[in-house]
C-alpha positions in Angstrom: -26.0 31.3 28.9 -23.1 33.4 27.5 -20.7 30.9 28.9 -22.3 28.1 27.0 -22.4 30.1 23.8 -18.7 30.9 24.2 -17.8 27.3 24.8 -19.7 26.2 21.7 -18.0 28.9 19.6 -14.6 27.9 20.9 -15.4 24.3 20.1 -16.3 25.1 16.6 -13.2 27.2 16.1 -11.1 24.4 17.4 -12.7 21.9 15.0 -12.1 24.3 12.1 -8.5 24.8 13.1 -8.0 21.0 13.4 -9.3 20.6 9.8 -7.1 23.4 8.4 -4.1 21.8 10.2 -5.0 18.4 8.8 -5.4 19.8 5.3 -1.9 21.3 5.5 -0.4 18.2 7.1 -1.5 15.6 4.6 -1.9 17.8 1.4 1.3 16.5 -0.2 0.5 12.8 0.1 -3.2 13.3 -0.9 -2.2 15.3 -4.0 0.5 12.9 -4.9 -1.8 9.9 -4.8 -4.6 11.4 -6.9 -5.7 9.7 -10.1 -6.9 11.4 -13.3 -10.1 10.2 -14.9 -11.6 12.1 -17.8 -9.6 15.2 -16.9 -10.6 15.3 -13.3 -8.5 14.3 -10.3 -9.9 11.9 -7.7 -8.6 10.9 -4.3 -8.2 7.1 -3.7 -8.6 5.3 -0.4 -5.1 5.8 0.8 -5.5 9.6 0.4 -8.7 9.6 2.4 -7.1 7.4 5.1 -4.3 9.9 5.4 -6.8 12.7 6.0 -8.5 10.5 8.7 -5.1 9.8 10.4 -4.3 13.5 10.4 -7.5 14.0 12.4 -6.5 11.3 14.9 -9.0 8.9 13.4 -8.9 5.4 11.9 -11.1 4.1 9.1 -12.1 0.5 8.8 -14.7 -1.7 7.1 -17.1 -4.3 8.6 -20.3 -6.2 7.9 -19.5 -7.4 4.4 -22.5 -9.0 2.9 -23.3 -10.7 -0.4 -26.7 -9.6 -1.7 -28.8 -10.5 -4.7 -27.6 -7.4 -6.6 -24.0 -7.2 -5.5 -21.7 -7.0 -2.4 -22.1 -4.5 0.4 -19.9 -3.3 3.2 -20.0 -0.6 5.9 -17.2 1.8 6.5 -16.6 3.3 9.9 -14.5 6.2 11.2 -13.5 6.1 14.8 -11.4 8.4 17.0 -8.2 6.7 18.1 -8.2 8.4 21.5 -11.5 6.9 22.7 -12.8 4.7 19.9 -15.9 6.8 19.5 -17.6 6.4 16.1 -17.9 9.7 14.2 -19.0 8.5 10.7 -20.4 5.5 8.9 -21.2 4.8 5.3 -22.0 2.0 2.9 -19.8 0.7 0.1 -21.3 -1.3 -2.7 -20.2 -3.2 -5.8 -23.2 -4.0 -8.0 -23.7 -6.8 -10.4 -24.4 -4.2 -13.1 -20.7 -3.2 -13.1 -19.0 -5.2 -15.8 -15.6 -4.1 -14.5 -16.2 -6.3 -11.5 -18.9 -8.9 -12.4 -18.0 -9.2 -16.0 -19.9 -8.3 -19.2 -19.7 -5.7 -21.9 -18.7 -2.2 -21.1 -20.1 1.0 -22.6 -17.3 1.1 -25.2 -18.0 -2.5 -26.2 -15.1 -4.2 -24.4 -15.9 -7.6 -22.9 -14.5 -8.2 -19.5 -14.4 -11.3 -17.3 -15.8 -11.6 -13.8 -13.3 -10.7 -11.1 -12.6 -13.2 -8.2 -15.0 -13.0 -5.3 -12.3 -11.9 -2.9 -11.5 -9.0 -5.1 -15.1 -7.9 -5.3 -15.5 -8.1 -1.5 -12.3 -6.2 -1.1 -13.5 -3.4 -3.4 -16.8 -3.2 -1.5 -14.8 -2.6 1.7 -12.5 -0.1 0.0 -15.5 1.9 -1.2 -17.0 1.8 2.2 -13.9 3.2 3.8 -13.5 5.9 1.2 -17.2 6.9 1.5 -17.1 7.0 5.3 -14.0 9.2 5.1 -15.7 11.4 2.6 -18.8 11.9 4.8 -16.6 13.0 7.6 -13.8 14.9 5.8 -14.9 16.1 2.4 -14.5 19.7 3.6 -10.8 19.0 4.0 -10.4 18.4 0.3 -12.0 21.7 -0.3 -9.7 23.4 2.2 -6.7 22.1 0.2 -7.9 24.2 -2.8 -6.1 22.1 -5.4 -9.0 21.3 -7.7 -9.7 17.8 -6.4 -13.0 16.0 -6.7 -14.7 15.0 -3.4 -16.1 11.8 -4.9 -13.7 8.9 -4.0 -11.8 7.4 -6.9 -13.0 3.8 -6.2 -16.6 4.8 -7.0 -15.6 6.5 -10.2 -13.5 3.5 -11.3 -16.8 1.6 -11.7 -18.3 4.4 -13.7 -15.4 4.8 -16.1 -14.3 1.5 -17.6 -11.0 1.3 -15.8 -9.3 -1.4 -13.6 -8.7 -0.7 -9.9 -5.0 -1.0 -10.4 -2.8 2.1 -10.4 -2.3 3.7 -13.8 1.0 2.9 -15.4 1.8 6.5 -16.0 2.3 7.0 -12.3 5.7 6.8 -10.7 6.5 3.2 -9.6 7.0 2.6 -5.9 10.6 2.6 -4.7 12.3 -0.8 -4.5 14.0 -1.7 -1.1 17.2 -3.1 -2.6 18.6 -3.9 0.8 15.6 -6.0 1.7 16.0 -7.9 -1.6 19.7 -8.7 -1.0 18.9 -9.7 2.6 16.4 -12.2 1.3 18.8 -13.6 -1.2 21.6 -14.0 1.3 19.3 -15.6 3.9 18.5 -18.4 1.4 22.1 -19.1 0.5 23.1 -22.4 2.2 26.6 -23.0 0.7 29.5 -21.0 -0.5 28.5 -21.8 -4.1 25.1 -20.3 -3.4 26.5 -17.1 -2.0 28.8 -16.7 -4.9 25.8 -17.1 -7.2 24.1 -14.4 -5.1 27.0 -12.1 -5.5 27.0 -12.6 -9.3 23.2 -12.0 -9.4 23.6 -8.8 -7.3 26.4 -7.5 -9.6 24.1 -8.0 -12.7 21.3 -6.2 -10.9 23.6 -3.2 -10.1 24.8 -3.1 -13.7 21.4 -3.3 -15.2 20.0 -0.4 -13.0 23.1 1.7 -13.8 22.3 1.2 -17.6 18.7 2.3 -16.9 19.8 5.5 -15.2 18.4 4.4 -11.8 21.6 3.4 -9.9 21.4 1.8 -6.5 22.8 4.2 -3.8 26.4 3.6 -2.9 25.6 3.1 0.8 23.1 0.3 -0.2 25.7 -1.3 -2.5 28.3 -1.2 0.3 25.8 -2.7 2.8 24.9 -5.4 0.3 28.6 -6.3 -0.3 29.1 -6.6 3.5 26.1 -8.9 3.8 27.4 -11.2 1.1 30.9 -11.2 2.6 29.7 -12.0 6.1 27.5 -14.8 4.8 30.3 -16.2 2.8 32.5 -16.3 5.9 29.9 -18.1 7.9 29.3 -20.7 5.2 33.0 -21.2 4.5 33.6 -21.9 8.2 30.7 -24.4 8.3 32.0 -26.2 5.2 35.5 -26.3 6.6 34.4 -27.8 9.9 32.3 -30.4 8.0 35.3 -31.3 5.9 37.5 -31.8 8.9 34.8 -33.9 10.6 34.5 -36.1 7.4 38.3 -36.4 7.3 38.4 -37.7 10.9 35.7 -40.3 10.2 37.6 -41.5 7.2 40.9 -41.8 9.2 39.2 -43.8 11.9 37.7 -46.3 9.4 41.1 -46.9 7.8 42.7 -50.4 8.7 45.7 -50.4 11.0 
């Protein structure tokens, strides 16, 4: 009997330690992604998903249904190690929400109906957030940073806001190297690649003026990509010119 009791206590202690470790592990990203509504800070779905991952779990949505009064979905939390379901909750977007189904808001603003795919997506997002909350709300409390345990996506329907990120937040970093790679890949002639080079120089200059310069190593890598592509295209055009010259010579009368 004592052995069973000890095992249960050890298990509870281990669960508590896992939660405190998870709170410490993902606190930075959760706090960074919070959104302020009416003076309170709420955690959006990506913050809740970070908490789930820190616990070795994955959150997903399923069973999306269109009902008479709105759209419903089910959120599920499963352990990645064995696929065992540990939590399930419903997400719902109601037709009484003008932010999604259109109509006049509490402050008199008239909004259009959102596309059906966007409404279904929000139902799934709310389902995932709600499932994460049901399993991990205590982790938010353990972080002790004054965050609300109600998911942001639910409050976005209460307050007349759009689901997009607020403009006051820092923009996501731009992968400049990926941009130049795409430009270079589409260049099919030396004229094209020279135009790419000019476009890149303008981009670098503009960002310098804005006080957000592209890192030197990225600029160097971009210049190497442009030079390499120019070399390939130049050789292709030279070979084509030689081939055209041979054809012309053969067609000339003796």
